[in-house]
C-alpha positions in Angstrom: 21.1 -16.1 16.3 19.9 -13.8 19.1 18.4 -10.5 18.5 16.1 -7.7 20.2 13.6 -7.5 17.3 13.1 -10.3 14.7 11.4 -8.9 11.4 9.9 -11.2 9.0 9.5 -9.8 5.5 11.6 -7.1 3.5 9.0 -5.2 2.0 8.7 -1.5 2.7 7.3 -2.3 6.2 10.1 -4.6 7.2 12.9 -2.5 5.6 11.5 0.7 7.2 11.1 -0.5 10.5 14.8 -2.2 10.5 16.1 1.1 9.4 14.2 2.9 12.0 15.5 0.7 14.7 19.1 0.7 13.6 19.1 4.6 13.9 17.6 4.3 17.6 20.2 1.8 18.3 17.8 -1.2 18.5 19.4 -4.8 17.4 17.3 -6.4 14.8 17.6 -9.1 12.0 15.3 -9.0 9.1 14.4 -12.5 7.3 13.2 -12.3 3.7 12.0 -15.3 1.8 12.8 -14.1 -1.8 16.2 -13.1 -3.2 17.2 -9.5 -4.0 16.4 -9.5 -7.4 13.1 -10.5 -6.9 11.9 -7.9 -4.2 13.5 -5.0 -6.1 11.6 -5.9 -9.4 8.0 -6.7 -8.0 5.6 -3.9 -9.2 3.4 -2.6 -6.2 1.9 0.8 -5.4 3.4 4.1 -6.2 1.6 6.9 -4.5 2.9 8.1 -1.3 1.3 10.4 1.4 3.1 13.3 2.9 3.7 11.4 6.1 5.4 8.7 4.0 7.6 10.9 2.3 8.3 12.6 6.0 9.2 8.9 7.4 11.7 8.2 4.4 13.2 11.6 4.9 13.5 10.9 8.5 15.7 7.6 8.1 17.8 9.1 5.3 16.1 6.9 2.6 14.8 10.0 0.3 17.6 11.1 -1.7 16.4 9.4 -4.9 12.8 10.1 -3.8 13.4 13.9 -3.4 15.4 13.9 -6.9 13.0 11.8 -8.8 9.6 11.5 -7.1 6.7 13.4 -8.8 4.7 15.8 -6.5 1.2 16.0 -7.2 -0.9 18.8 -6.0 -4.4 17.1 -6.9 -6.3 14.4 -8.7 -9.2 14.4 -11.4 -12.6 12.8 -10.9 -14.2 12.3 -14.5 -18.0 11.3 -14.6 -21.3 12.2 -16.3 -19.2 13.8 -19.0 -17.3 16.4 -16.8 -13.8 16.5 -15.1 -13.7 17.8 -11.8 -10.2 18.6 -10.1 -9.5 18.6 -6.4 -6.8 20.9 -5.3 -4.8 19.3 -2.4 -3.0 22.2 -1.1 -6.1 24.3 -1.2 -8.2 21.9 0.7 -5.8 20.3 3.0 -2.2 22.2 2.8 -0.7 18.8 1.8 0.4 17.1 -1.4 1.0 13.6 -2.4 4.0 12.1 -4.2 4.5 9.4 -7.0 7.4 7.4 -6.7 7.4 3.5 -7.2 7.3 1.0 -4.1 10.1 -0.9 -6.2 12.3 2.1 -5.9 11.6 2.6 -2.2 12.6 -1.2 -1.7 15.8 -0.5 -3.5 16.8 2.6 -1.5 16.2 0.8 1.8 17.8 -2.5 0.9 21.0 -0.3 -0.3 21.0 1.4 3.0 20.5 -1.9 5.0 23.2 -3.7 3.5 25.4 -0.8 3.6 24.9 0.2 7.2 22.3 -1.7 8.8 21.7 -5.0 10.8 21.6 -8.3 8.9 19.3 -8.8 6.3 19.0 -12.6 5.0 17.7 -13.1 1.5 16.3 -16.6 1.0 15.3 -17.2 4.6 11.8 -18.7 4.5 10.2 -18.3 7.7 8.2 -21.4 8.5 6.7 -20.8 12.2 6.7 -18.5 15.0 6.3 -20.0 18.7 6.7 -18.8 22.0 5.3 -15.4 21.5 3.5 -15.4 24.8 6.4 -16.6 26.8 9.7 -15.0 27.5 11.4 -14.8 23.9 9.7 -15.7 20.7 11.4 -18.3 18.2 11.3 -17.6 14.6 12.0 -20.9 12.8 13.1 -20.4 9.3 15.1 -22.2 6.5 18.2 -20.7 4.8 20.9 -21.9 2.7 19.3 -25.4 2.8 19.6 -25.6 6.9 16.7 -25.3 9.4 17.7 -22.4 11.7 16.0 -20.4 14.5 16.0 -16.9 15.4 15.6 -16.1 19.2 14.3 -12.5 19.8 12.6 -10.3 22.4 10.0 -9.4 20.0 8.8 -10.5 16.6 7.3 -8.5 14.0 5.3 -10.1 11.0 5.7 -7.6 8.0 5.4 -10.8 5.9 2.2 -10.0 3.8 -1.1 -11.6 3.6 0.3 -14.9 2.7 2.9 -15.0 5.4 3.2 -17.2 8.5 3.3 -14.5 11.2 -0.6 -14.0 11.3 -1.1 -17.8 11.7 1.0 -17.8 15.0 -2.1 -16.0 16.7 -4.3 -19.1 17.5 -7.5 -18.9 15.4 -9.7 -18.8 18.6 -8.1 -15.4 19.4 -8.1 -14.1 15.8 -11.0 -12.4 14.0 -10.9 -11.6 10.2 -13.1 -9.1 8.6 -13.3 -9.2 4.8 -15.0 -8.3 1.6 -14.3 -9.4 -1.9 -15.5 -7.0 -4.5 -17.1 -8.5 -7.6 -14.5 -7.2 -10.0 -10.7 -6.8 -10.5 -8.2 -4.5 -11.9 -6.0 -4.9 -15.2 -2.8 -3.1 -14.3 -0.9 -1.9 -17.3 2.6 -0.6 -17.5 3.6 1.1 -20.9 6.6 2.9 -22.3 4.9 6.1 -23.0 5.0 9.4 -21.2 1.7 10.1 -19.3 -1.0 11.8 -21.0 -1.8 13.8 -18.0 0.3 15.3 -15.3 -2.3 14.2 -12.4 -3.9 11.1 -11.7 -7.3 10.9 -13.4 -10.1 8.5 -11.9 -13.0 7.8 -14.6 -16.3 6.2 -13.9 -18.4 5.5 -17.0 -20.9 3.1 -18.1 -18.2 0.3 -19.1 -16.6 0.5 -15.8 -13.7 2.4 -14.1 -10.4 3.3 -15.5 -7.4 5.3 -13.7 -4.8 7.2 -15.5 -1.5 7.3 -13.5 2.3 7.2 -13.9 5.7 5.9 -12.7 7.9 8.4 -14.0 7.8 11.2 -16.9 8.4 8.5 -19.5 6.4 5.4 -17.9 2.6 5.3 -17.7 0.7 3.1 -15.1 -2.8 2.5 -16.2 -5.7 0.5 -14.6 -9.0 -1.0 -16.1 -11.8 -2.5 -14.0 -12.3 -6.0 -15.4 -14.1 -9.0 -14.5 -13.0 -11.3 -11.9 -10.9 -14.1 -13.4 -9.8 -12.0 -16.2 -6.8 -13.4 -18.0 -4.2 -10.8 -19.1 -3.6 -12.4 -22.1 -6.9 -11.8 -23.5 -6.1 -8.0 -23.6 -3.5 -7.3 -26.2 -2.2 -3.6 -26.5 -4.6 -2.4 -29.0 -7.6 -3.4 -26.9 -6.1 -1.9 -23.7 -5.6 1.4 -25.4 -9.2 1.4 -27.1 -10.8 0.9 -23.8 -8.7 3.2 -21.9 -9.8 6.0 -24.7 -13.5 5.0 -24.4 -13.6 5.1 -20.6 -11.7 8.1 -20.0 -13.7 10.1 -22.7 -16.2 9.9 -19.8 -14.6 13.2 -18.7 -16.2 15.5 -21.5 -13.0 14.8 -24.0 -14.7 12.6 -26.7 -12.5 12.3 -29.6 -9.5 12.7 -27.7 -7.0 9.7 -27.6 -4.3 8.9 -25.2 -0.6 8.9 -26.2 0.1 5.3 -27.1 3.3 3.1 -26.8 4.4 -0.4 -26.1 2.8 -2.3 -22.9 5.6 -4.0 -21.2 3.7 -5.7 -18.4 0.0 -6.4 -17.4 -1.5 -8.2 -14.4 -4.7 -8.7 -12.6 -5.3 -7.6 -9.1 -8.3 -8.9 -7.0 -9.9 -6.3 -5.2 -10.5 -7.1 -1.6 -10.8 -5.5 1.9 -9.4 -7.5 4.9 -8.6 -6.7 8.4 -7.2 -9.2 11.0 -7.6 -8.6 14.9 -5.6 -8.4 17.2 -2.5 -6.6 15.9 -0.7 -8.2 18.8 -0.3 -11.5 20.5 2.1 -11.6 23.3 5.5 -10.5 21.9 4.4 -10.9 18.5 3.1 -7.8 16.4 1.7 -7.6 12.9 2.0 -4.8 10.5 1.3 -4.0 6.8 -0.5 -6.6 4.8 0.0 -9.3 7.3 -2.6 -7.6 9.3 -4.8 -5.5 6.7 -5.4 -5.4 3.0 -7.3 -2.5 1.1 -8.3 -2.3 -2.5 -5.9 0.2 -4.2 -8.5 2.7 -5.2 -7.5 4.9 -2.4 -3.8 4.3 -2.5 -3.8 3.5 1.1 -2.0 0.0 1.1 1.6 0.9 1.2 0.9 4.2 3.4 -1.0 2.1 6.0 2.1 -0.2 6.1 4.3 2.8 6.8 2.1 4.3 9.4 2.2 0.8 11.4 5.9 0.8 11.3 6.3 4.4 12.3 4.2 3.7 15.4 6.2 0.7 15.9 9.6 2.5 15.6 8.4 5.0 18.2 7.5 2.2 20.5 10.5 0.2 20.4 12.6 3.5 20.7 10.7 4.3 23.9 11.3 0.7 25.2 14.9 0.9 24.3 15.2 4.5 26.0 13.0 4.2 29.0 12.1 0.6 29.3 8.6 1.6 29.0 6.1 -0.7 27.0 3.3 1.8 27.1 3.5 2.6 23.4 3.8 -1.1 22.4 0.8 -1.8 24.4 -1.0 1.0 22.8 -0.1 -0.2 19.3 -3.0 -2.5 18.3 -5.7 0.3 19.3 -3.8 3.2 17.7 -3.0 1.3 14.5 -6.4 -0.1 14.2 -8.2 3.2 14.4 -6.1 4.4 11.5 -6.6 1.0 9.6 -10.2 1.1 9.8 -10.5 4.8 8.8 -8.5 3.7 5.6 -10.4 0.6 5.1 -13.7 2.9 5.2 -12.2 5.3 2.9 -10.9 2.7 0.4 -14.3 1.0 0.5 -16.1 4.3 -0.3 -13.7 5.2 -3.3 -14.1 1.8 -4.7 -17.8 1.3 -4.4 -18.2 5.1 -5.8 -16.2 4.7 -8.7 -16.9 1.0 -10.0 -19.8 -0.3 -11.8 -20.3 -3.9 -10.5 -22.1 -6.2 -12.9 -24.9 -6.7 -10.7 -25.5 -2.7 -10.1 -28.8 -1.7 -9.8 -30.3 1.6 -11.7 -30.7 2.8 -8.1 -27.3 2.1 -6.8 -25.9 3.8 -9.8 -27.7 7.0 -9.3 -26.6 6.9 -5.4 -22.9 6.6 -6.4 -23.3 9.3 -8.8 -24.8 11.5 -6.1 -21.8 10.8 -4.0 -19.7 11.9 -6.8 -21.7 14.9 -7.4 -21.5 15.9 -3.8 -17.9 15.9 -3.7 -17.8 18.2 -6.7 -20.2 20.6 -5.4 -19.4 20.7 -1.6 -15.9 22.1 -0.4 -16.7 20.2 2.7 -17.0 16.8 1.1 -14.3 17.7 -1.3 -11.8 18.3 1.7 -13.0 15.2 3.2 -11.8 13.2 0.5 -8.7 15.0 0.1 -7.7 14.8 3.8 -7.9 11.0 3.5 -6.4 10.8 0.4 -3.1 12.8 1.2 -3.1 11.0 4.7 -4.4 11.6 8.1 -1.7 12.8 10.6 -0.4 10.2 13.1 -1.8 10.6 16.6 
């Protein structure tokens, strides 16, 4: 096949870019390694910045989001026996929305199959070559046969373990990474959330996050040691530990509403940025280029901001023939990526208790939290990053 833009990966980034290009009249093809059932079932992030909601509305993919999404006007920080609320509209004029990434993928897949350019499931990309030549070639395997997609531009939206980043020669690629000495135990439970806003709790036994997927499904997280086996966490232990850690907010004796746990998983905590984001006619977006720990809820939103920039750039190329925005993409995107990486690092170190944390470090992190609670300027800074910096 031949196309203008070859997109590797049908996660939110690849699908949103394909939808954007289709509406702009730019030909593209999406290659996805997994089948439709798999990508529509995998659990990922669920908190959307205001800009992400705007991006989905702009491409006509927000009907269910607007009907079912839960708008949140703030978050709560619990530490030292006190709960502090950050009022987002008062601080920034913006809100965030809870709507699962799984549902975003379903919405975008349905639009792609009904109206958009080709989306090939079970198409495993194996290599990208010729990115510095005239037309990149994406070699992939589909329906048992080796095939090639020839394109003017290739975009890697294929995640951390994809092949697109490997097409950048190692001598030209720099990776910046930090692995954190703890993980998250993620829990889905069939029970109404015990709070109508997200609660971030820091206590002596570690971090806990109270979140939700819908009015009837809770999404919960616990800081756990690296290498934790979810099988070692039966339902009763999960609920008891959540009660203990969330009591750090001055509500001793209060128990969360309990229900059946339907899924558990362990997520390593890592920060990772690979530079450059462009090699010839190959561009990288989303987890293929960067990963942040989920504490700041930036991963999905960063991927969306990447492809919003790319969508503008390809539309400008299509309409005017100018590559100025494509040339600027690596610098523009990385400015935002590093700000989100810094914010996610701050949130992670401030709220967690590493196994080797000293008494001095503990007091420093608590001082940072108290500063946010006491200073409107510090609270505004956190709220501005949490709700999403505007695109340049």
